[in-house]
N, C-alpha and C positions, 0 to 999 in steps of 0.2 A: 870461856867466852864464845866458843865455837862448837858447832856440830859438824863433824867431818863427813865428807862424802863416803857412803858405804860403811860408816863406823858408828852410826847413831840410829836410834829408834826412828823408823820410817815416818810415823805420824808426827812426832816432834819435829823432825826435819822438814816435813811438808808445811807445818804451821809456821816454822821459822822463815821458810822461803816466801810464804804468803805475806808475812809481815814485812819482809824486804821489799816486795812489790808494792805494798800499801804505802810504806814510808817513801819510796821513790815517787809514787804518784802524788803524794802530798807535796813533796818538793817541786815536782813538775807543775802542779796547779799553782803553787806559790810563785814560781818563775813567770808563768803566763800573766798572772795578776800584776806582778811588779813591772814586767815589760810594758804592759798597757798603761800602767800608772806613769811609767817613765816617759812614754810617748806623750801622754796628756799633759804632764808637767812641763815638757819642753814646749809644746804648742801654747801653753798658758804662761810661758816665760817665768816659770818657777824653777830656776836652775839650781837653787840650793837643794831641792828635793830630787831633781832630775837625775843627777849622778848617783845619789843614794839608791833610788828606785832601780835604775838600770844595772848598777853593780850588784845589788842584792838579787835581781833577776838572774844575772849570770851565775852567781854563787849557787843559787837554788837549782838552776838548770844542770850545772855540772855535778852537783851533789846527787841529783836524780839519776843522770845517765851513767855515772860512775858507780853509784851504790848498787844499782840493779845488776851490775856486772861483777860485784865483789865476790859472790860465791865462785864464779869461774876464775877469778884472779887469785884466790887463796885456797881453792879446792875444799871449801867449807862454807857454812852459812853461820852468821852471828846468831847467838841465842836471842830469843825474842826480847828479853830484858834490855840487852845492849842496843838492839835496833831502835827501840822506843826511847831509850835514854839518849842516844845520839840524836834522834829527831827532836827531842825536847831541848837539848843543848842548842841545836841549830835554830829552832824556832825562837827561843829566848834571845839568842844573839841577833837575829833579824829584827826583833822588836826594839832592843836597847842599843844596838850599834850606832844608830843615827845620833844618839846623844853621848855615848861613851867611847865610840870608836871601835875599831876592829879587834881590839884586845878582848872584846866580849865573846869572840869566837874561840878563845883559848880552851875551855872545857871540851868543845866540839872537836877541835883540832887534835887534842891529846887522845881522846877516846877513838876518834876515827883512825889515827895513825896506829894505835895499839891493835886495832882490828886487822891491820895489814901485816902484823908481825908473824902470823902463822906461816910456817914454811918459807920464810923470806930467804932469798938467796938461791933457791933451787927452781929449775924448770921455768914454768910460765909465770912465776911470781916475781922474777927480777925486774921487769919493767915497772913494778909497783913502786920502786925506789924513786922514780921520777915524780909520780903523783904524790907520794908521801912528802917529798920536799916542799911542794906547793902547799899542801895542807898545813904543814908545820910553820910555813912562812906567813900564812894568812893573818894570825894575830899580831904579827910585827908590822903590818901595814899601817901607815899613818895618813894615807890618802886613798881616795876611791880608785885611782889608777893603779896604785900599788896592789890593792886588793884584787883588781882584775888580773894583774900579773902574777898573782899567787895561785890559788887553787884552780881557777879556770884555765889559765895558760898552761900550768903544769899538767892538767888533765889532757889537754889537746896534745901536748908533746908526748905524753905517755901513749895515747891512742895512736898517734902517727908512727911512733916507734914500733908498736905492736903490728899495725896493719902493714906498713911498708916492709918490715922485716919478713912478715909472712908472705907477702906478695912476691918478694925476692927469693922466697924459699930458703931463708936464713934462720938459724936457730937464735933464740934469745940467749944472751950471755950476760953474766954478772959484770964483766969488764965494760962492755959497751953501754949497758944501762947506767953504770956509774959515771962513765964519760959524759953522757947526756945530763944526768942529774947534777953532776959537779958543774958543768958549763951553765946549767940553768941557775944554780944557786949563786955562782959568781956574777952572772948577769943581773940577778935580782938585787944583789948587794950594790952593784954599780948603778943600777936603776934608782935605788934609794938615794944615792949620792949625786943624782942629777945627770947620769950618763944615759940618756933616753934612747940611744941606739943600741944599747948593750945586748938586747936579745938576738942580735945577729949571731952572737957566739953559740948559743945552743942550737939555733937553726942550722948553722954550718956543721956543727958536730953531728946533729941528727941526720943531715943529708949524707954525711960521710959514712955513718954506721948503718943507716937504713935508707939507701938510695931509692928515691921514688920512681915510679913509672908513670909518665905523663900520657895516659891513654883513655881517661874517662872523667866524669864530673867530679868524683871524689878527688882524683889526683890534681885536677885544676884548682879546686877549692883549697886543698892542702898546700899547693904551691903558693897561691896568693897569701895564705895565712902565714906561712913560714917567714916570708920576707916583709910582709906588712907590719909585723910586730916591731921591727927595727925602725919603722918610719914614724914612731911616736915622737921622735925628736922634732918633727915638723908640726904635728897636731895629734892630740890624744885620740881623736876619732880614727886615725889610721889603724891604731891597735884595736880600739873598741869595736868598730864596725867590721873588722876582719873576722870577729867571732860570728857575725851574722852569716858570712860567707861559708865558713867551715861548718857551722851548724846546719846550713842548708845542704851542704855537700855530703856530710857524714852523719852527724848526730841525729838529726830529725828523721831522715829516711831509714836509718838502720837501727837506732836504739830506742826511739820513742815507741815503736810497736811492741818492743819487749816490756817497756814500762806499763803500757796499757793492756798488754796481753791480747793483742789483736793481730790479724794477719797483716803482712807488710804491704802498704799501698805501693802502687807503681807510679813513680814520678818520672817525668821527662826532664826537660830543661827548665820548666817553669819556676820551680822553687829556687834554683840556683840563679836564674835570671833576675827574679825579684830581689834576691839578696844583693847581687852585684849592683843593681840599679839603686837600691837604698844606700849602699856603701858609697857609690859615686856621688849621689845627690847630697848626702850628709857632708862629704868632703867639699862639695861646692857651696856649702853653707845654705842648703835648702832644707831646713829641719822639718818644715810642714810636709813637703813631698816625701821625704824619707820616712817621716812618722806614719803617713798614710800607707806607704808600702809595707812598713814593718807590721802595722796593724792588720793589713790585708794578708800578710804571710801567716800570722798567728791564726787568723780565722780560717784560712785555707787549710792549714795543717790540721786543725781541729775537725774541720769538715771531712777531710780525706780519711782521717783515722776513724771517725764516727761511722763511716760507710763500710768499714772492714768488718769481717766476721770476728766476733769475740771468741777467743780460745778458752774453753772451760778449764778451770782449775780443779782437777779431780784428785781427791785424797787417795792415798795408797790402800 
């Protein structure tokens, strides 16, 4: 299933990496389209499609930003067949899940999880357990909000664990990764049974094992996200719009350039400020204003990335 780093034919390895980039781009383009469709459907009062569009946009976004990092997470690259099979499974699930539910993601979840099995339990692979839990729980989701709490939420927890541990100059450990993964799974089960504040549990555990440093835009976005997830008990947009905040603080500035293979744009506070404003406006029941800001943020990110120099992919 994999081509190991330094263990495989260089040209085959290069081609497999290029396919990972292409698959991540397809997922990223899909997410942008679905986010914009989600905004339009809300402005048009078509709410039965709004949650489907926005949830699918989140699933595609986190598939993109996590899959581009998979080679670094497992010290190998999936063979080309498995990348395109995974993409086909994801695409087919996107198409049919609106009618048959999130069980449509089962083939995608099983294959994606199996790709994480290489070297699991050693070194930098142990945080993968957190993400794997969310991937496996995706097909069990029976609502859009549960789907948001599966792969997307687990992706952010895994990233926060990696980043805050590294910033604190702590080693990843199997034990602490399992603590976060277990707390997340327990919270998800409670969430399915109506305990909508349950994600306070993994947020507390994550804070204990990977204490954050509140000194920049990333840490501010991560702080808001950790505790907003538990506020879904008051309204589902406390959880959903929190993703806009953490995306603006982390995923968009740091991971999207990797997907697009362009130099990293320089962001000030503008992206984070737009996300916070959209978050607050949506909670204040101003979907039009929040939708306009969300659309503006997507267009702004595309514009910023398009202005950066493309990094050429040179074969060995």
